[in-house]
C-alpha positions, 0 to 999 in steps of 0.5 A, a space after each residue: 660674483 662678488 667683485 670686491 673679493 676678486 683679484 681682477 681689477 686689483 693690484 695684487 701680489 704674485 706669489 713665487 711659491 706654489 700657491 692652491 689657495 689663490 685660486 677664486 671659482 665663480 658659480 656658473 649658476 649665477 651668470 647663467 641665471 643673469 641670461 635666462 639659463 637654467 643652473 644645468 642647461 640641456 647643452 653639451 660642451 666645455 671651456 678649452 684653456 691654453 696656458 703659454 707661460 707655464 714654468 717650474 723648477 725641477 728637482 736640481 733648480 733648473 727651469 722647465 717650460 711647458 705649454 698646458 691645456 685644460 678642459 673643463 667640462 661645461 657642466 662642472 659647477 664653477 669656472 675659475 676667474 682667469 687672473 686668480 688662475 694666472 696668479 696660481 700657474 705663476 706660483 709653480 715659477 720658483 717652485 721645485 717638483 720632482 718631476 712633470 707628473 708631480 706637476 701634473 698631479 697638483 694641477 689636476 687636483 687643485 683645478 678639479 677642487 676649484 671647479 667642482 668636477 674632473 679637468 683633463 690636462 695635457 702639458 706640452 714640453 720641449 719634445 712636443 711643442 712643435 706639434 702646436 698648429 695655427 690655422 683659421 676656421 673652416 666655412 663661410 666667413 660673414 664679414 665680408 657682407 656689406 651691412 650697416 649696423 646699429 646695435 652694439 649690446 646684445 640684440 637677439 631680436 636681430 637673428 632671423 631665418 631666411 623667408 621659406 628658407 631651405 633646410 641645409 647644414 652650414 658652417 659660418 665664422 666671424 672674426 669680429 666677436 668682441 666683448 669685454 671683462 665684466 670687471 676691468 672693462 678690458 676688451 676680450 677679441 675673438 672669432 666664433 664659429 657657428 656650425 648648425 643644421 636646420 632652416 637658413 639663417 639670414 647671414 645678415 642678421 647673424 652678423 648683426 648679432 655677433 657684432 652687438 656683443 661689442 659693448 657687452 660685459 661678460 665673461 667668455 663662457 657666458 658669452 658663448 651660452 647666450 649666443 648659443 641659447 638665442 640662436 636656438 631660441 630664435 632660429 630654432 635648428 635641429 642641430 647647433 655648434 657654438 665655439 669661440 676663440 679669444 685672444 690671449 691675455 695674460 699668458 692665457 686664452 679661454 675657448 668656450 664651446 657648446 653643442 646641442 648633441 653629444 660630440 668630441 670636443 673641437 680641435 684646439 688649434 689656434 688662430 693667427 690672432 692667438 
């Protein structure tokens, strides 16, 4: 990524009229190369974005508000830089559109062009906002483990299976995931869910590994891909699913998931912290 061209970390003008060219794309291959992944890794997944501050004017000038969900497949060539995504959505605020379908059409066209592939989009207007739910992850929480921790940069060597570990299926999660924006240095808080089938992973080693991202700088999507890749490489499960739910910043939250086998996208249900 060429940081001097990025809107992140700089004072920028907030457009008040529709401006699709403000979107900046980041090639996924660049970040994947830095963490030792192929440009097109052998996993499935996507990036679920939620926008909580989307608004536009109807044909008569009356504001409309909506909650938007965006599903970007992880095999699109590019991800969208989050600050320019926010600026792009804000450019709808004072723009008149004939109807909701027109807004959806612009979103699909602009984001699909930037990402390099189709993007699934859902808009929740006033009559469907009540469907939004808050829930916590299923499975065993690792955060109650009473352990010493010394590593705060990614340390995949921490990961290990239990000696003579049985094969099983487990759902684990931790709310102690934190990473940092590569440009601004601002913290990105979240929880991570890990569902695997294979030799039993040592829970203490997994929690230490998750916490080791605390001072790491990386985009949400690449952090999840690194977690997936490290668990797969060091613990070699038969099946693996990694899903992170990050807290919102600038009215957007980003929730990447990666899986070893093709599957439906996980439920887009926000946690209490989001």
